[in-house]
Phi, psi and omega in degrees: 000319180297320180293319180293322179296319179296322178293322179293318179298318179296323181292322179293317179297320179295323179294319179296321180292322179294319180296319179296319179294320180293322181293317180294327179289329183281305185214001178083000178269152180276146177274159177291169181296172183294329181289339181262009182295315183297316179293327180295322180291329180281328185277326185274124177289168184292328184257025181298153180282350180296322181257018183293327183276351183266133179273165180296328182291328180289331181271353183296317178299326180292321179294321180295318180293326178294321178296318180292325179295320179295323179294319180295317180298320180296319180295322179295324179294320180293317178296325179295320178296318181296317180295322180295323179293323181289325177294319179296324179293319179294324180292336180277349181285151180253123181278133178238147179285131178240139180296137181295149179230160181237155180248130178195143180058034175079017181209172177265146180237135180288167179302129180088354180291153182230134177214165183239106176297327174215184188289344184239013181230135178237137181239146179227136179271114179228122178055037177079005179239142179271122178252114184245145179202165181286165178246083185290346181286344178278137185295331183270009181244020182283341182127191184225155175238128183219117180056040178079004181248135181267139179229143178279164182295132180088352182286139178252134181214166181233110176292335174211180186287350184247002185229137176239126183238157179217138179269116180227120175052043176080001182240135178268121178248121184243146180227128179276180181289153176268104185255141178284154179287145181254146178241071180212166183285323184220137180230162177207161180256115180293154177299134180086356179253161181256327185255144178287155177232163180289135177288129182294144181116162182223153171243120185218126180056040176077013181229145181266140178231145179284160180298132179084003182280138172255138185207166177262142177292135181285330179278334179222098184294355179268008177253122175264117185246157178219148180253111180223128180057039178066014177240147182256129178238124183241138177229149177298145183263138178266132181273132177287159178296141182275136180281349183256154184290327183232077178287159179240152179259114180273150179297138180085003178242155181267315186261142176293148181230164179287146182287132180284143182293143176262194183233146179237127179227104184067238177263005183257140177243129181245144178277163178297129180088355181281141178240149180204164177257145182286145179296136179084347179222086182292350180272358180254117183250128179242154180217152179259121181227103176054049175085358180245141178261124177238130183242151177215160179265127181288134179265131181254129177275137179275103183265347181207157185286329182233066183290155175284161181294152182301150176292157180302130180087359179247171187253315192266143175294157183242160184257023178269011177195188181227141173244108188218132178057038176076009181237152178262132180233138175282158179294129184094351181278142178298147181234134177289133182248351185083350178245111183293347181269003178243138175250111185246152177214157179275129180228091174052056176086356177241158179249121179248126183241142177226140177290149179294140181293136180242140177288154178294148181250146183274015180238167188272322182234071182293150178262174181238137178260133179304133180091350178250146185270328187261142177290149180229165182268015178284350179207187182229146170239110186226122180054043174081004180242150179259137180226144178281163179297138181070007179281138179254137182214165182242147178229151177257108181231125176055036176081002180240154176275129181244130179266128181232158174216144180270118180234098176050055173082000180232113179287134176258121183260131183248114173246110183299116173082008182248135173197168182237145177236123180223123180056039177079006181243136184262138180231142180286160180297131179089354182281143176247141181205167177246121179299145182292323183273356179229089187291341183253027182235138176244133182238156176212153180262114183233115179057037177080004181242125176288126179245119182240148178202168181292147178294128179285122181266141175291149180297132180292154181269018178224171185267337184227066182288168180233135177256103181294155178298133180091349178264150181275324188239148177287156178228173184256024180281348176206178184240135171250112188226116181056041176082357180250146180255128181237143178281158179297133181090357183276136175260139181205166179261135180298128183293318182279340181225089185294351180272008179242133172256129188240162180214135179269121180227109176052045175083002179239134180262125176242128185241151177217157181290147177274134175278114182276136177289154179293147178264156183254004181246165184280330183232077178290158183243153177230131179273173181293320179254030185236135183272303187270136175292145180222155180290142182293149178278170182245142177242120181219122180056045178064013177249145183256135180232141183284148179301135182088354182278139173256135186205167177273146180299129183299329181257351182218098182292351179278357179248139177251128188243159179217128181273121182214118177055042174083358180241135177269115180257120185241151176208157180296145177293142179293125182264130177287158178289130182287146179278012178226171187269333182229066182286160174278161177278115179277209180298317180231324189243155175274081184219014182269110181265018176276001177201190183228141171247114187214128178063032178081007178232160179247140182230144177285165181295133180088359182281146172254137183209154179287154178293136185294335182242348181231097183295347181271006178241141180245129184251156182225130180266125180219103175053047176083358177251144182244128177239123183245130180230156178292146180293148176271126181260146179292152179291147180250152180272342181278149182286332185231079177288158179239160179250120179278135179305133182096348178256160180259328185255145178287163178218162182280124181271177171287172186268086175268186182279149178274184183224147177291140181258121180297136176078007181216142178282346181272121181287161177270139181284171179298135181060023178270133175267140177210162181253128179296146178297135178083357180222080184289348182268004175247149182230132182245152182229131178264118179233103177051047175088353181254137183251128174236130182241148175208158181286140182296128176284142180255122178291154177296132181286131180280039179212164186275330185228068179286154175267160181277117178277195178302324179229319187239159174296144184229143181267014176274012177194186183226141170247107188229116181055044174080003179239146179260142180225143179285153179297131183091357181276138174258142182208154177295144180290127179285348184250334183235124179291151177064023176242149179240134182247155179230127176266123180217105177053049174085358178248143182242126175239130182242146179210157181298145179294130180287127181253135175289145180297138180291142181269029179212156184282336184233066181288152176275157179281118175270195179296317179233318186242151176293144183229153182265021177273007177196191182223143168242111188234115180055042174084001181241137180267141179226151177281157177295142183071011179273137177256134184212155179289148179291123180295338183265331184228118185294337183264014177248150175235137184245157181224129177263126180213105176059040179086356178256138179243125179238125182243141177210165182286155175301135180295129180243144175290139180295130180287155180268031180219166185270338182225067181291166183238134176262115183284153176299134182086357178247157181255334185251142179286153179230166182262020178265043181159177183226144171235108187232108178051048175085356181256129178262130183227145177278162178301132181082356183281139175252132185215159178295144179294122179300331179281335179212073189293338184275326192247354183227150176237143180239152180229136178264121179228107175053047174085359178243142183248130174238134184238147176212155184285144178292140180292146181261136174289151181292144178275138183260031178223168186274333183231064180290158177247155179292126179251207177302141181061024179060025177273142181291132179230161182255023178283335178215183186236145174246111183224130179054038178077001180247143178263133181236141181285161181296130182087355182281140175256144184207166180288145179284192179301153182303128178083000182273341181057041181242153174244122187246160177220152180253125178224104175053046176085357178254138179250123176240134185237142178231137180288139183291141177259126183270138179288151179291146181251144183276006186244161178272324180273111181236149180219142178251119181289148175301131181088352178259157182259327186250147179282168175224165178288131180257138176272222182242142176257119180211136179055036175079008180227154179262134180242135182291162180298133178084358182274160176227152183202168179258123180295145184292334183267358181215090184292343180261018176244164180221138179240151178216152180250123180218113178052045176078007180247129177261124180244122180238134179206157178287144181296126178268112185277145177230130181267133180244010179219169184278331183233073177284157177229146185232125179279173181294334182254009181269141175274327181234151177293152183247156173248134182293138180079160179248060180227134181220123179052040174084359179251131180267146180235146180278167180300134179082356183281138181247138181210164179261117188287334184217205182278343180285115180291349180274351178265138181215143178236150182228132171275120186303129181284343183236156178075192179294152182298126178210160186229129173228145185233151178207171182265137179298148180265137179254143179287154177278134180259080185287131176076010181271120179296159180297328182291339183262359178288131179248126180294158180294144179279184178300142181057023174240152187255322193250146175285165179231170180245136183283347179234173180292146180283168181288142178266143175271100182263176180296329179288341181259005182301130179088348180277161181238149177227152177255116179287175178302330178276115183292352181278357183244146173238123185248138180228140181275113179223135175052042178060026180221135173284123178251110184253122182244134180293132182287138179270125181273142179290153177287140181255144180269349181275156178295166185296329183289339181266004180263145173209157181253116180295160180295135181076008180246161183259318188262143176286159179228163177273128183257349183285327186251132175249027182291129181276174182236158177245126182221116178054044174083006178232152180273135180238131181291154180296135180087355181281142179242145177210160181257124176283313175211190184292342183248354185231135176229146182232161178212154179258117183236108175054044177084003181241133178273120179244125181244150180220132179258143180280134176268132181270135178290156176298141186246132178233111183257157178283179182295326182265013182237164178214144178293138181216148181255118179279149178300131180088358180256150179270318186257144178287163175223164183277123177234154177301146180297153180296141178219165183228152173230164188213145173230130183202167171077215195238051340254157176233147182228135172243119186279178181298327181270011174089005181281138182258125181238151176232124185216131178255132178182162182235046179235184176254131187233146175274119180269318181203148176200163176272111187281342184259300184270344182066034183288325182212166179207132183235120180242162180228133176248135182239132179239164176291145178274103184284338182274354181277156179294320180261147183267013184260007180258148178235164180230146185254148175219121185269140178230123179263137181237000000 
């Protein structure tokens, strides 16, 4: 009625609006109200002037609405009559009281009925309402404990945002989120989410790509690939048309491209990008770039102080050798240092020098002899001054004069009356010592007062030295750092800064920061002694677990826990579905089919047991399944057995009276049950003729969704949402979409429908499962074969095809320029500007080259960029150096490939002996002036400009002028160097006492004590014993006092004429020569000379005259009969004229003859005495070989044999292997002996008359 009234009201209002509109349209007058319409129609005639202006068409809608209104009113009247008849019928019904009922488990329950929705809940129907509550008296219904938290039975809780748990019958059942399967290589769970998602990005051909990246396949450059949803999709790439007629295909590219222009320089053509060095200047590097040649000067880094010269064809010097003093040295080769006491060698471009090793000396202040490197005890060096042995000198100390004397390398200081006493021990003034009980203390006696102080230690060469116990000074053999000692090479963590890892290297500690690994939690923690933050650990049941660790609950093995950010999150382990219907409860899950759990009790496999609610049924347990059957009753002999209440089987009753059976002529027997006709849910009992009937009671169904049987609910099917289903039947869930339910013995279980994994990366959302008939890309659905713009890149277009999405850039026409520009908001480049190495330029704009902004300018012309080097101004100097942009500048000078700063002085070209200076780009050189030398023998070293004084070369060593030494092969001989002449002779001993004694190692006999003619001499003191200045005596400086005397040695005056000999002056021993002595030149090598003294024989060796004293033969005659003939050296016996016989001939007494070049003999008093010459050891160079000259006894070093050759038209090969080609028609000297003139080889060349050209010559060698 309400709906009809509302429709009627709307119709009336619509009718009024139409009437009002029609009236206003006709004449503008208002019509009367709706209630007056009928009267208005009766009062107004048909031809009234009120409606004269309205046409029939304007009133037609009003008539139609009036007709419809009359129909609606008629329908309302009929409905009203029907409603009134139904109300009268209801008022005639009689209400009767009905017992209240309750609804539960899908059925109705009578008043007072009790049922159990689950094993721990009991319900009772009271006053038509179901009252349900827990059953705390059952042991398995007390509740649950989870992660230390108690929950009541049936309570639902969530241990985390992704897990839902419920406490049922003492067991916690948890269910995680239902996550869809992923089709990607790597997945991760974002923070705050429950299900994993695909990690963005793709790995393809061993390389990682970001999500949404488009790239070319490295194995096939014609495949355009894209990374979307962690999957790679590749499609063939289409090549745009080439603008050039003959494009070329470059390696590693798919589409052919136009060939880049090369460069032409003279007759040479260079490709684009090719670099080369200019001929004659390996330091100038040029390159071809888009048809332009750009050159630059190569910069050489100085890696060593004395690098070797560059290799041929290269620019920079190398460190595999040394270039020093104008000479080239190989690495490891000795290098001259100018200091004979230093041994230097070339070490990879550097010069390393070491002092020559010196033996220890037994004196405190040894002196130095000029020309010797090692100090000796023949003199003293005290306070920077040199003093001879036994020399007395004075010093000014503390305002007083101190008398000192040099005694065998130790100066003795005399302070009258001054000394120091320390710890009972006396020390002389000026003496320094170290106390025995204080090893790190040094003391000295100053003005009679002992002054002690700590030993000064040299500064260590490391930053963290260690002072070992017992040592005075720290060393760098270990590191002392923050009070701790570390060995060299040990790694350790800084105690004060745990974020530093340190290492001890040669006494210095070097520390670096520790790289901390990334943490996986949101709030990592850092300890006081901890460097890197780490996620907090979890404590559960007094056990500690590391962050990120998965473990079993210590008190409940049925729970699986995970430590995350200091909290242990636990959940029940997922239980698989048991393969039986009544499994036993195992360790964690109800999945044990080795027995049966039925009616709240457990039974072993194969057990028979009564039904818990129907004693007349017997059940059997078989592998977790329960089968219940009715009990078998024994057969009865009575025709009408009865069933006694409480029994299962009938029995024969007594013979009582029967009862009439309604609807049947056969009466019912005593205790016979029967069902009244038409009411199968009632049961009647005949008892001695009396019939009592009652409605059949229905036991509670042991299932959640029983179906309604003929009378009672039955678990052999399911009643679910008003529909019945057979046991074992699967059906779609009527309440949840995409779920499938299973009916099993009155219970219904629903679960999400299992979806097969989609065979595409971007499936569309179907009704329940994803399908590949479309695409879902970045949250938007697209139809298959639909093309759409890329949501992430405005210049990309994507295509959906069968669940796959492929994106590529909008196709652009190839620009006709080399550096097009893509304008903002556009996808394709244009030639109305330039983009060159990140720089945007307008057409015609000139800008600095991004690759060389200082030295090059670039210009943008119609989308192409051309660059060229800035022009260099001319240099106004002769030796400019490369400056900025490799332009020549006059700030410094470039000479011989080396750059020198302005004002710098440097050596001139090798071998020029010039000193040059750089002034504003100009190099001026001046030849070096050598200082005058005080000696006649001068030598210029290779690579040196000025000569130096040369000493004497003997026994492979050079000895300075005026020095004397003992030859190594003759300890009782003495050699001396005088004006380039070496004179060696045996020491001539002179006895100065009556009873001399000679030891086994003494050359001359000694006299005990150092006293002569009543005068005592100190150790090391030298004196002249008599008037002969050639006699000298020495008091031995070591051992017991003894005195030995010998005759002074005089130098040989080689080449001095007799007229120039000067006798020795007063108090002098040796004669001198008024002119310079003869020089041993290369032409005189191996020759011999006789000096004025006939006792010496001189030979030219190593550019030095070596004069050796002749050894005289022993004579058998007494001394009085000996005499020395004039011009002879050795004495002869004159008393006997007995001749000698030698090889069959008589030889007169005193006659000498030569047996061979090395042996000479003489006749002495009838005896033939022969003596052979000993040859000195010979050491030849690499290019020399020992050779014996005719007439010589000892070999000498001569250059190795070599050959030269002349042949052809003409060609020459020299002694050193060099090949020369020379044309000429003269006679030339090819080789000759420049010293002796032994041979001469000339070559004559003539014109070749048989040749076509007259400009060729032929050689013919002639030896003379």
